[in-house]
MIKOLSE-726844 format. One record per residue: residue number from 1; residue in one letter; chain; z, x, y of N, C-alpha, C, CB in turn. Coordinates in pm, 1 decimal, padded with zeros to 6 digits. Last residue first. Glycine has a CB too. Layout:
<sites>
{pos: NUM&code: A&unit: A&n.c3: Z&n.c1: X&n.c2: Y&ca.c3: Z&ca.c1: X&ca.c2: Y&c.c3: Z&c.c1: X&c.c2: Y&cb.c3: Z&cb.c1: X&cb.c2: Y}
...
</sites>
This chain:
<sites>
{pos: 67&code: X&unit: A&n.c3: 01511.4&n.c1: -01655.3&n.c2: -00534.1&ca.c3: 01569.3&ca.c1: -01650.6&ca.c2: -00667.5&c.c3: 01682.2&c.c1: -01761.0&c.c2: -00668.8&cb.c3: 01627.1&cb.c1: -01500.9&cb.c2: -00702.2}
{pos: 66&code: X&unit: A&n.c3: 01219.5&n.c1: -01588.8&n.c2: -00383.0&ca.c3: 01300.1&ca.c1: -01706.6&ca.c2: -00411.0&c.c3: 01386.1&c.c1: -01700.6&c.c2: -00519.5&cb.c3: 01223.9&cb.c1: -01813.9&cb.c2: -00430.0}
{pos: 65&code: X&unit: A&n.c3: 01053.0&n.c1: -01413.8&n.c2: -00221.1&ca.c3: 01169.1&ca.c1: -01389.2&ca.c2: -00318.6&c.c3: 01257.1&c.c1: -01489.8&c.c2: -00320.4&cb.c3: 01244.7&cb.c1: -01272.0&cb.c2: -00292.3}
{pos: 64&code: X&unit: A&n.c3: 00921.6&n.c1: -01487.8&n.c2: 00000.5&ca.c3: 00833.3&ca.c1: -01448.4&ca.c2: -00122.3&c.c3: 00938.8&c.c1: -01436.8&c.c2: -00237.8&cb.c3: 00744.3&cb.c1: -01297.3&cb.c2: -00099.5}
{pos: 63&code: X&unit: A&n.c3: 00942.9&n.c1: -01585.0&n.c2: 00276.2&ca.c3: 01022.2&ca.c1: -01651.5&ca.c2: 00146.7&c.c3: 00952.7&c.c1: -01614.6&c.c2: 00027.4&cb.c3: 01030.8&cb.c1: -01816.7&cb.c2: 00147.5}
{pos: 62&code: X&unit: A&n.c3: 00850.6&n.c1: -01412.5&n.c2: 00461.0&ca.c3: 00748.2&ca.c1: -01525.6&ca.c2: 00408.9&c.c3: 00816.7&c.c1: -01608.9&c.c2: 00299.2&cb.c3: 00606.0&cb.c1: -01458.6&cb.c2: 00343.9}
{pos: 61&code: X&unit: A&n.c3: 01091.2&n.c1: -01290.9&n.c2: 00542.6&ca.c3: 01016.9&ca.c1: -01371.4&ca.c2: 00628.9&c.c3: 00906.8&c.c1: -01472.7&c.c2: 00608.7&cb.c3: 00973.8&cb.c1: -01298.2&cb.c2: 00696.8}
{pos: 60&code: X&unit: A&n.c3: 01135.0&n.c1: -01134.6&n.c2: 00306.2&ca.c3: 01231.3&ca.c1: -01230.1&ca.c2: 00328.4&c.c3: 01159.7&c.c1: -01347.6&c.c2: 00440.9&cb.c3: 01372.1&cb.c1: -01148.4&cb.c2: 00385.9}
{pos: 59&code: X&unit: A&n.c3: 00884.1&n.c1: -01013.9&n.c2: 00287.7&ca.c3: 00921.0&ca.c1: -01071.8&ca.c2: 00172.3&c.c3: 01025.3&c.c1: -01207.1&c.c2: 00224.3&cb.c3: 00994.1&cb.c1: -00950.1&cb.c2: 00072.6}
{pos: 58&code: X&unit: A&n.c3: 00961.2&n.c1: -00832.4&n.c2: 00541.0&ca.c3: 00847.6&ca.c1: -00943.3&ca.c2: 00511.6&c.c3: 00875.8&c.c1: -01032.1&c.c2: 00409.6&cb.c3: 00717.2&cb.c1: -00886.0&cb.c2: 00472.9}
{pos: 57&code: X&unit: A&n.c3: 01193.9&n.c1: -00691.5&n.c2: 00446.6&ca.c3: 01203.1&ca.c1: -00791.6&ca.c2: 00563.1&c.c3: 01080.8&c.c1: -00890.2&c.c2: 00563.5&cb.c3: 01207.9&cb.c1: -00712.2&cb.c2: 00705.8}
{pos: 56&code: X&unit: A&n.c3: 01085.7&n.c1: -00555.5&n.c2: 00246.3&ca.c3: 01187.5&ca.c1: -00655.2&ca.c2: 00210.7&c.c3: 01218.9&c.c1: -00763.1&c.c2: 00341.3&cb.c3: 01326.8&cb.c1: -00569.4&cb.c2: 00165.6}
{pos: 55&code: X&unit: A&n.c3: 00915.9&n.c1: -00384.6&n.c2: 00366.0&ca.c3: 00870.5&ca.c1: -00491.2&ca.c2: 00276.3&c.c3: 00962.2&c.c1: -00591.4&c.c2: 00237.9&cb.c3: 00823.6&cb.c1: -00439.5&cb.c2: 00162.6}
{pos: 54&code: X&unit: A&n.c3: 01076.1&n.c1: -00217.8&n.c2: 00524.3&ca.c3: 00979.2&ca.c1: -00317.2&ca.c2: 00605.0&c.c3: 00943.1&c.c1: -00415.6&c.c2: 00474.7&cb.c3: 00821.8&cb.c1: -00229.9&cb.c2: 00686.7}
{pos: 53&code: X&unit: A&n.c3: 01195.0&n.c1: -00049.9&n.c2: 00428.2&ca.c3: 01291.5&ca.c1: -00138.9&ca.c2: 00410.6&c.c3: 01197.0&c.c1: -00276.9&c.c2: 00464.5&cb.c3: 01439.5&cb.c1: -00094.3&cb.c2: 00498.1}
{pos: 52&code: X&unit: A&n.c3: 01112.5&n.c1: 00238.9&n.c2: 00624.3&ca.c3: 01178.1&ca.c1: 00191.3&ca.c2: 00504.2&c.c3: 01242.6&c.c1: 00059.3&c.c2: 00528.7&cb.c3: 01279.6&cb.c1: 00290.2&cb.c2: 00455.3}
{pos: 51&code: X&unit: A&n.c3: 00786.6&n.c1: 00184.2&n.c2: 00800.9&ca.c3: 00922.2&ca.c1: 00199.5&ca.c2: 00796.9&c.c3: 00998.6&c.c1: 00147.0&c.c2: 00685.0&cb.c3: 00969.3&cb.c1: 00150.0&cb.c2: 00903.5}
{pos: 50&code: X&unit: A&n.c3: 00534.6&n.c1: 00110.2&n.c2: 00801.5&ca.c3: 00531.7&ca.c1: 00246.6&ca.c2: 00741.8&c.c3: 00688.9&c.c1: 00261.3&c.c2: 00750.7&cb.c3: 00432.9&cb.c1: 00370.6&cb.c2: 00828.2}
{pos: 49&code: X&unit: A&n.c3: 00519.0&n.c1: -00112.5&n.c2: 00953.7&ca.c3: 00496.0&ca.c1: -00136.6&ca.c2: 00777.9&c.c3: 00526.1&c.c1: 00009.7&c.c2: 00712.3&cb.c3: 00307.7&cb.c1: -00189.8&cb.c2: 00729.0}
{pos: 48&code: X&unit: A&n.c3: 00507.1&n.c1: -00030.5&n.c2: 01200.4&ca.c3: 00634.8&ca.c1: -00096.3&ca.c2: 01120.0&c.c3: 00600.8&c.c1: -00099.6&c.c2: 00991.8&cb.c3: 00678.0&cb.c1: -00243.1&cb.c2: 01159.2}
{pos: 47&code: X&unit: A&n.c3: 00264.2&n.c1: 00055.9&n.c2: 01197.1&ca.c3: 00387.5&ca.c1: 00193.1&ca.c2: 01223.5&c.c3: 00520.1&c.c1: 00123.6&c.c2: 01177.2&cb.c3: 00412.3&cb.c1: 00255.0&cb.c2: 01419.4}
{pos: 46&code: X&unit: A&n.c3: 00128.4&n.c1: -00139.1&n.c2: 01203.3&ca.c3: 00104.3&ca.c1: -00055.0&ca.c2: 01087.0&c.c3: 00224.3&c.c1: 00053.8&c.c2: 01083.2&cb.c3: -00046.1&cb.c1: 00015.9&cb.c2: 01097.1}
{pos: 45&code: X&unit: A&n.c3: 00208.5&n.c1: -00264.1&n.c2: 01407.6&ca.c3: 00224.0&ca.c1: -00347.3&ca.c2: 01284.7&c.c3: 00233.0&c.c1: -00236.1&c.c2: 01171.2&cb.c3: 00093.3&cb.c1: -00458.5&cb.c2: 01261.7}
{pos: 44&code: X&unit: A&n.c3: 00122.2&n.c1: -00110.0&n.c2: 01652.8&ca.c3: 00238.0&ca.c1: -00165.2&ca.c2: 01639.5&c.c3: 00290.1&c.c1: -00195.1&c.c2: 01469.9&cb.c3: 00223.4&cb.c1: -00290.7&cb.c2: 01727.2}
{pos: 43&code: X&unit: A&n.c3: -00183.5&n.c1: -00092.7&n.c2: 01566.8&ca.c3: -00092.6&ca.c1: 00035.3&ca.c2: 01572.9&c.c3: 00067.9&c.c1: -00028.1&c.c2: 01567.9&cb.c3: -00126.3&cb.c1: 00133.9&cb.c2: 01732.2}
{pos: 42&code: X&unit: A&n.c3: -00208.5&n.c1: -00379.1&n.c2: 01614.0&ca.c3: -00264.1&ca.c1: -00290.2&ca.c2: 01483.3&c.c3: -00171.7&c.c1: -00155.6&c.c2: 01455.6&cb.c3: -00433.9&cb.c1: -00233.2&cb.c2: 01515.4}
{pos: 41&code: X&unit: A&n.c3: -00172.4&n.c1: -00396.4&n.c2: 01877.4&ca.c3: -00138.1&ca.c1: -00496.2&ca.c2: 01766.7&c.c3: -00125.1&c.c1: -00416.2&c.c2: 01649.7&cb.c3: -00245.3&cb.c1: -00611.1&cb.c2: 01743.5}
{pos: 40&code: X&unit: A&n.c3: -00356.6&n.c1: -00206.2&n.c2: 02024.3&ca.c3: -00197.7&ca.c1: -00194.5&ca.c2: 02047.6&c.c3: -00161.9&c.c1: -00277.3&c.c2: 01926.4&cb.c3: -00129.8&cb.c1: -00260.0&cb.c2: 02205.4}
{pos: 39&code: X&unit: A&n.c3: -00608.2&n.c1: -00324.5&n.c2: 01933.0&ca.c3: -00564.1&ca.c1: -00202.5&ca.c2: 01901.4&c.c3: -00418.2&c.c1: -00195.7&c.c2: 01901.2&cb.c3: -00619.0&cb.c1: -00110.2&cb.c2: 01985.5}
{pos: 38&code: X&unit: A&n.c3: -00606.3&n.c1: -00598.3&n.c2: 02026.5&ca.c3: -00583.4&ca.c1: -00551.8&ca.c2: 01887.9&c.c3: -00558.1&c.c1: -00427.9&c.c2: 01850.5&cb.c3: -00674.0&cb.c1: -00576.9&cb.c2: 01819.7}
{pos: 37&code: X&unit: A&n.c3: -00569.5&n.c1: -00536.8&n.c2: 02328.7&ca.c3: -00477.1&ca.c1: -00599.9&ca.c2: 02263.7&c.c3: -00468.8&c.c1: -00596.2&c.c2: 02114.4&cb.c3: -00485.4&cb.c1: -00715.1&cb.c2: 02302.5}
{pos: 36&code: X&unit: A&n.c3: -00826.8&n.c1: -00382.3&n.c2: 02349.1&ca.c3: -00714.3&ca.c1: -00316.0&ca.c2: 02375.4&c.c3: -00585.6&c.c1: -00387.1&c.c2: 02298.6&cb.c3: -00701.2&cb.c1: -00309.9&cb.c2: 02528.1}
{pos: 35&code: X&unit: A&n.c3: -00999.5&n.c1: -00581.8&n.c2: 02246.8&ca.c3: -01007.0&ca.c1: -00460.7&ca.c2: 02177.2&c.c3: -00877.6&c.c1: -00383.0&c.c2: 02230.4&cb.c3: -01150.1&cb.c1: -00383.8&cb.c2: 02203.6}
{pos: 34&code: X&unit: A&n.c3: -00967.3&n.c1: -00770.1&n.c2: 02471.0&ca.c3: -00924.6&ca.c1: -00772.8&ca.c2: 02324.9&c.c3: -00916.1&c.c1: -00659.7&c.c2: 02240.7&cb.c3: -01002.5&cb.c1: -00849.1&cb.c2: 02259.2}
{pos: 33&code: X&unit: A&n.c3: -01082.4&n.c1: -00607.8&n.c2: 02684.5&ca.c3: -00943.1&ca.c1: -00627.0&ca.c2: 02678.2&c.c3: -00905.5&c.c1: -00679.4&c.c2: 02569.7&cb.c3: -00894.4&cb.c1: -00696.3&cb.c2: 02771.7}
{pos: 32&code: X&unit: A&n.c3: -01344.0&n.c1: -00595.1&n.c2: 02603.4&ca.c3: -01277.6&ca.c1: -00471.5&ca.c2: 02621.8&c.c3: -01113.7&c.c1: -00491.7&c.c2: 02613.2&cb.c3: -01324.5&cb.c1: -00411.3&cb.c2: 02762.8}
{pos: 31&code: X&unit: A&n.c3: -01411.5&n.c1: -00856.2&n.c2: 02615.4&ca.c3: -01398.3&ca.c1: -00770.9&ca.c2: 02477.6&c.c3: -01338.8&c.c1: -00631.9&c.c2: 02503.4&cb.c3: -01547.4&cb.c1: -00747.8&cb.c2: 02404.3}
{pos: 30&code: X&unit: A&n.c3: -01389.4&n.c1: -00920.2&n.c2: 02892.6&ca.c3: -01300.2&ca.c1: -01008.4&ca.c2: 02763.1&c.c3: -01291.1&c.c1: -00906.9&c.c2: 02626.2&cb.c3: -01401.3&cb.c1: -01177.5&cb.c2: 02706.1}
{pos: 29&code: X&unit: A&n.c3: -01560.4&n.c1: -00759.5&n.c2: 02995.1&ca.c3: -01446.8&ca.c1: -00730.5&ca.c2: 03022.7&c.c3: -01342.6&c.c1: -00804.4&c.c2: 02916.2&cb.c3: -01432.6&cb.c1: -00761.3&cb.c2: 03162.6}
{pos: 28&code: X&unit: A&n.c3: -01859.4&n.c1: -00749.0&n.c2: 02998.1&ca.c3: -01789.8&ca.c1: -00742.6&ca.c2: 02872.0&c.c3: -01650.5&c.c1: -00730.1&c.c2: 02919.3&cb.c3: -01836.5&cb.c1: -00624.3&cb.c2: 02774.8}
{pos: 27&code: X&unit: A&n.c3: -01946.5&n.c1: -00687.7&n.c2: 03279.3&ca.c3: -01982.0&ca.c1: -00818.2&ca.c2: 03202.2&c.c3: -01913.0&c.c1: -00819.5&c.c2: 03059.7&cb.c3: -02147.3&cb.c1: -00831.1&cb.c2: 03182.7}
{pos: 26&code: X&unit: A&n.c3: -01873.6&n.c1: -00430.5&n.c2: 03311.9&ca.c3: -01813.9&ca.c1: -00517.4&ca.c2: 03411.3&c.c3: -01845.2&c.c1: -00674.1&c.c2: 03324.8&cb.c3: -01897.7&cb.c1: -00494.1&cb.c2: 03584.8}
{pos: 25&code: X&unit: A&n.c3: -01797.2&n.c1: -00148.5&n.c2: 03188.4&ca.c3: -01864.5&ca.c1: -00253.5&ca.c2: 03183.4&c.c3: -01797.5&c.c1: -00378.7&c.c2: 03238.5&cb.c3: -01901.6&cb.c1: -00265.1&cb.c2: 03060.6}
{pos: 24&code: X&unit: A&n.c3: -01593.7&n.c1: 00031.8&n.c2: 03181.9&ca.c3: -01684.2&ca.c1: 00042.3&ca.c2: 03337.8&c.c3: -01780.7&c.c1: -00062.9&c.c2: 03302.6&cb.c3: -01777.0&cb.c1: 00211.4&cb.c2: 03383.9}
{pos: 23&code: X&unit: A&n.c3: -01467.6&n.c1: 00079.4&n.c2: 02949.4&ca.c3: -01401.6&ca.c1: -00014.3&ca.c2: 03087.7&c.c3: -01481.9&c.c1: 00005.4&c.c2: 03207.6&cb.c3: -01239.4&cb.c1: 00032.6&cb.c2: 03137.6}
{pos: 22&code: X&unit: A&n.c3: -01544.9&n.c1: 00186.9&n.c2: 02713.9&ca.c3: -01635.0&ca.c1: 00066.4&ca.c2: 02771.3&c.c3: -01559.4&c.c1: 00036.9&c.c2: 02892.4&cb.c3: -01651.8&cb.c1: -00075.0&cb.c2: 02669.8}
{pos: 21&code: X&unit: A&n.c3: -01353.9&n.c1: 00363.3&n.c2: 02620.6&ca.c3: -01473.4&ca.c1: 00401.1&ca.c2: 02685.4&c.c3: -01557.7&c.c1: 00298.2&c.c2: 02724.6&cb.c3: -01543.2&cb.c1: 00482.8&cb.c2: 02610.8}
{pos: 20&code: X&unit: A&n.c3: -01139.3&n.c1: 00206.0&n.c2: 02580.9&ca.c3: -01084.7&ca.c1: 00294.1&ca.c2: 02674.2&c.c3: -01238.6&c.c1: 00350.9&c.c2: 02715.7&cb.c3: -00960.9&cb.c1: 00410.3&cb.c2: 02607.7}
{pos: 19&code: X&unit: A&n.c3: -01250.8&n.c1: 00070.0&n.c2: 02367.8&ca.c3: -01204.0&ca.c1: 00021.3&ca.c2: 02451.5&c.c3: -01167.1&c.c1: 00084.6&c.c2: 02580.8&cb.c3: -01129.8&cb.c1: -00023.5&cb.c2: 02401.4}
{pos: 18&code: X&unit: A&n.c3: -01233.6&n.c1: 00278.0&n.c2: 02177.0&ca.c3: -01373.1&ca.c1: 00212.3&ca.c2: 02188.8&c.c3: -01340.0&c.c1: 00120.8&c.c2: 02312.7&cb.c3: -01429.1&cb.c1: 00121.5&cb.c2: 02041.5}
{pos: 17&code: X&unit: A&n.c3: -00962.3&n.c1: 00336.2&n.c2: 02151.0&ca.c3: -01051.2&ca.c1: 00430.4&ca.c2: 02209.7&c.c3: -01200.6&c.c1: 00373.8&c.c2: 02267.9&cb.c3: -01072.3&cb.c1: 00535.6&cb.c2: 02100.1}
{pos: 16&code: X&unit: A&n.c3: -00848.3&n.c1: 00097.9&n.c2: 02064.3&ca.c3: -00814.9&ca.c1: 00175.1&ca.c2: 02182.0&c.c3: -00913.5&c.c1: 00256.0&c.c2: 02260.2&cb.c3: -00722.3&cb.c1: 00258.0&cb.c2: 02146.4}
{pos: 15&code: X&unit: A&n.c3: -00982.8&n.c1: 00107.2&n.c2: 01788.1&ca.c3: -01003.3&ca.c1: -00003.1&ca.c2: 01920.4&c.c3: -00973.0&c.c1: 00034.7&c.c2: 02056.8&cb.c3: -00914.5&cb.c1: -00125.8&cb.c2: 01906.8}
{pos: 14&code: X&unit: A&n.c3: -00874.9&n.c1: 00336.9&n.c2: 01661.9&ca.c3: -01049.7&ca.c1: 00312.1&ca.c2: 01705.5&c.c3: -01056.2&c.c1: 00209.0&c.c2: 01813.7&cb.c3: -01156.1&cb.c1: 00245.2&cb.c2: 01567.6}
{pos: 13&code: X&unit: A&n.c3: -00616.2&n.c1: 00255.3&n.c2: 01653.7&ca.c3: -00651.0&ca.c1: 00393.4&ca.c2: 01739.6&c.c3: -00777.6&c.c1: 00352.8&c.c2: 01754.7&cb.c3: -00634.7&cb.c1: 00554.1&cb.c2: 01670.2}
{pos: 12&code: X&unit: A&n.c3: -00651.7&n.c1: 00032.7&n.c2: 01481.7&ca.c3: -00587.2&ca.c1: 00026.0&ca.c2: 01573.3&c.c3: -00629.2&c.c1: 00132.8&c.c2: 01710.7&cb.c3: -00465.5&cb.c1: 00038.7&cb.c2: 01512.4}
{pos: 11&code: X&unit: A&n.c3: -00766.8&n.c1: 00171.8&n.c2: 01261.7&ca.c3: -00852.8&ca.c1: 00069.8&ca.c2: 01319.5&c.c3: -00796.6&c.c1: 00038.4&c.c2: 01452.3&cb.c3: -00863.7&cb.c1: -00056.6&cb.c2: 01231.3}
{pos: 10&code: X&unit: A&n.c3: -00538.6&n.c1: 00329.9&n.c2: 01210.7&ca.c3: -00676.4&ca.c1: 00411.1&ca.c2: 01236.3&c.c3: -00780.0&c.c1: 00287.6&c.c2: 01310.7&cb.c3: -00752.3&cb.c1: 00479.8&cb.c2: 01062.4}
{pos: 9&code: X&unit: A&n.c3: -00370.4&n.c1: 00161.7&n.c2: 01085.4&ca.c3: -00335.7&ca.c1: 00220.7&ca.c2: 01228.0&c.c3: -00465.0&c.c1: 00298.9&c.c2: 01278.4&cb.c3: -00198.5&cb.c1: 00329.5&cb.c2: 01221.6}
{pos: 8&code: X&unit: A&n.c3: -00497.9&n.c1: 00034.5&n.c2: 00906.7&ca.c3: -00457.7&ca.c1: -00062.4&ca.c2: 01016.2&c.c3: -00466.7&c.c1: 00040.5&c.c2: 01145.9&cb.c3: -00291.2&cb.c1: -00137.1&cb.c2: 00989.1}
{pos: 7&code: X&unit: A&n.c3: -00477.0&n.c1: 00267.7&n.c2: 00706.4&ca.c3: -00620.5&ca.c1: 00203.2&ca.c2: 00751.2&c.c3: -00607.8&c.c1: 00102.8&c.c2: 00867.3&cb.c3: -00691.5&cb.c1: 00120.6&cb.c2: 00625.1}
{pos: 6&code: X&unit: A&n.c3: -00209.0&n.c1: 00266.0&n.c2: 00670.8&ca.c3: -00263.9&ca.c1: 00365.8&ca.c2: 00736.9&c.c3: -00425.1&c.c1: 00326.4&c.c2: 00800.9&cb.c3: -00260.3&cb.c1: 00485.3&cb.c2: 00633.3}
{pos: 5&code: X&unit: A&n.c3: -00164.4&n.c1: 00055.1&n.c2: 00533.8&ca.c3: -00121.8&ca.c1: 00071.1&ca.c2: 00651.6&c.c3: -00169.5&c.c1: 00175.3&c.c2: 00748.4&cb.c3: -00009.2&cb.c1: 00080.7&cb.c2: 00635.9}
{pos: 4&code: X&unit: A&n.c3: -00323.8&n.c1: 00107.4&n.c2: 00322.8&ca.c3: -00378.4&ca.c1: -00014.6&ca.c2: 00401.0&c.c3: -00337.7&c.c1: 00017.3&c.c2: 00532.3&cb.c3: -00323.5&cb.c1: -00161.6&cb.c2: 00355.6}
{pos: 3&code: X&unit: A&n.c3: -00182.5&n.c1: 00313.7&n.c2: 00182.5&ca.c3: -00323.0&ca.c1: 00362.2&ca.c2: 00233.3&c.c3: -00363.4&c.c1: 00232.3&c.c2: 00320.7&cb.c3: -00444.1&cb.c1: 00400.2&cb.c2: 00097.0}
{pos: 2&code: X&unit: A&n.c3: 00037.3&n.c1: 00209.6&n.c2: 00109.2&ca.c3: 00029.9&ca.c1: 00294.4&ca.c2: 00211.0&c.c3: -00085.0&c.c1: 00305.8&c.c2: 00311.5&cb.c3: 00045.0&cb.c1: 00400.2&cb.c2: 00158.1}
{pos: 1&code: X&unit: A&n.c3: 00011.2&n.c1: 00072.4&n.c2: -00125.3&ca.c3: 00004.1&ca.c1: -00005.2&ca.c2: -00018.4&c.c3: -00001.5&c.c1: 00085.9&c.c2: 00124.6&cb.c3: 00124.4&cb.c1: -00101.0&cb.c2: -00028.7}
</sites>
């Protein structure tokens, strides 16, 4: 599962880079803003998922472990 978290981190960084490079395009400002938002969101989620105990937090949040 760590591979997928790392992949999300890289996609987030890629979104930030693409958003930063296209900041001078005036007609696609909405796309640039969305790239920044999704990039930051992906980075935060992936870094959270790398923390120890995050799987238990997510399973409790989604009620996956009903014993």
